[in-house]
C-alpha positions in Angstrom: 249.0 -63.7 77.6 250.0 -67.3 76.6 249.0 -68.6 80.0 245.6 -66.9 79.8 245.0 -68.6 76.5 246.3 -71.9 77.9 243.8 -71.8 80.7 241.0 -71.2 78.2 242.2 -74.2 76.2 241.8 -76.3 79.3 238.3 -74.8 79.8 236.8 -77.3 82.2 239.8 -79.5 83.0 239.9 -80.0 86.7 242.6 -82.6 86.6 246.3 -82.2 86.7 248.4 -79.4 88.1 248.9 -75.6 87.4 252.1 -73.8 88.3 252.0 -70.5 90.2 253.0 -68.7 87.0 250.0 -70.1 85.1 247.6 -69.2 87.9 248.8 -65.7 88.6 249.3 -64.7 85.0 245.8 -65.9 84.2 244.6 -63.8 87.2 246.5 -60.7 85.9 245.1 -60.9 82.4 241.6 -61.7 83.7 241.7 -58.6 85.9 242.9 -56.5 82.9 240.1 -57.8 80.7 237.6 -57.2 83.4 238.6 -53.6 83.8 238.5 -53.0 80.0 235.1 -54.6 79.7 233.8 -52.5 82.6 235.1 -49.4 80.8 233.4 -50.5 77.6 230.2 -51.1 79.6 230.4 -47.6 80.9 231.2 -46.1 77.5 228.5 -48.0 75.7 226.0 -47.5 78.5 225.1 -51.2 78.6 224.1 -51.3 82.3 221.3 -53.5 83.3 218.9 -52.9 86.2 221.2 -54.0 89.1 224.0 -51.7 88.1 226.2 -54.4 86.4 227.1 -54.0 82.8 225.8 -56.5 80.3 229.3 -57.2 78.8 230.7 -57.7 82.3 228.0 -60.2 83.1 228.6 -62.1 79.9 232.3 -62.2 80.5 231.9 -63.4 84.1 229.7 -66.2 82.9 232.2 -67.2 80.2 235.3 -67.1 82.5 233.7 -68.7 85.7 234.5 -72.3 84.8 238.1 -71.7 83.5 238.8 -69.6 86.7 237.5 -72.4 88.9 239.4 -75.0 87.0 242.8 -73.3 87.2 242.2 -72.7 90.9 241.6 -76.4 91.5 244.6 -77.3 89.4 246.7 -74.8 91.4 245.6 -76.5 94.6 246.5 -79.8 93.1 250.0 -78.5 92.4 250.6 -78.0 96.1 249.2 -81.4 97.0 245.8 -80.3 98.2 242.4 -81.4 97.0 240.5 -79.0 94.8 237.8 -78.8 97.5 240.1 -76.7 99.5 238.8 -73.7 97.6 235.7 -73.9 99.9 238.0 -72.7 102.8 237.3 -69.2 101.3 233.8 -69.4 102.7 235.1 -69.2 106.3 234.8 -65.5 107.2 238.0 -63.5 107.2 240.5 -66.4 107.8 239.4 -68.5 104.8 240.2 -66.0 102.1 243.6 -65.2 103.6 244.4 -68.9 104.0 243.4 -69.6 100.4 245.6 -66.7 99.2 248.5 -68.3 101.2 247.9 -71.7 99.5 247.9 -70.0 96.1 251.2 -68.3 96.7 253.3 -71.2 98.2 255.7 -73.1 96.0 254.7 -76.2 94.1 255.1 -79.6 95.5 258.5 -80.5 94.0 257.7 -84.2 93.6 255.1 -85.9 91.6 251.9 -86.3 93.6 248.5 -88.0 93.2 247.4 -85.3 90.8 250.1 -85.7 88.3 253.8 -85.0 87.5 255.5 -81.9 88.6 254.1 -79.2 86.2 257.4 -77.6 85.4 258.4 -80.7 83.5 255.2 -81.0 81.5 255.3 -79.8 77.9 256.0 -76.1 77.7 253.7 -73.9 75.7 254.7 -73.1 72.2 254.9 -69.3 72.5 255.3 -68.7 68.8 251.8 -70.0 68.0 250.4 -67.2 70.1 252.4 -64.3 68.7 249.7 -63.1 66.3 247.0 -63.4 68.9 249.0 -61.5 71.4 249.8 -58.7 69.0 246.1 -58.4 68.0 245.0 -58.3 71.7 247.6 -55.7 72.6 246.4 -53.6 69.6 242.8 -54.0 70.8 243.7 -52.8 74.3 245.7 -49.9 73.0 242.8 -48.9 70.7 240.3 -49.1 73.6 242.6 -47.1 75.9 243.2 -44.4 73.3 239.4 -44.2 72.5 238.7 -43.9 76.2 241.3 -41.2 76.7 240.2 -39.2 73.7 236.6 -39.5 74.7 237.3 -38.3 78.2 239.3 -35.3 77.0 236.4 -34.2 74.8 234.2 -34.0 77.9 236.6 -31.9 79.9 237.6 -29.5 77.2 
């Protein structure tokens, strides 16, 4: 959760480096939030004409820039230019090659994009404890609401 918030703090920062941990934990929490928002769209019936939910569209607009920024910083961490994300436009091969680039180990030395990210200032995890607890409570509440609501339809 801390890494997700850290990426949001660096909202449009396309410079520097991002460790694998930062990128993949951001991706994990982004996926979880997307699923929860899609469930909320379904429960609140907030679909717009093309079948996408209003909340999902708003979240996608909000998270697009930070997602692109952390992707570019992750590519910087392996010594590649951020423009390498365009390789995903090559049919079939491009997506798999970008996935490979995102999973390989960091460049162990300092490179043109900055110092090795493992040695940068670590995140102060204590400052996020309250936020993490509140978000976990929110997820649990949404999950319990969805389960209870589904059980009322079946019984």
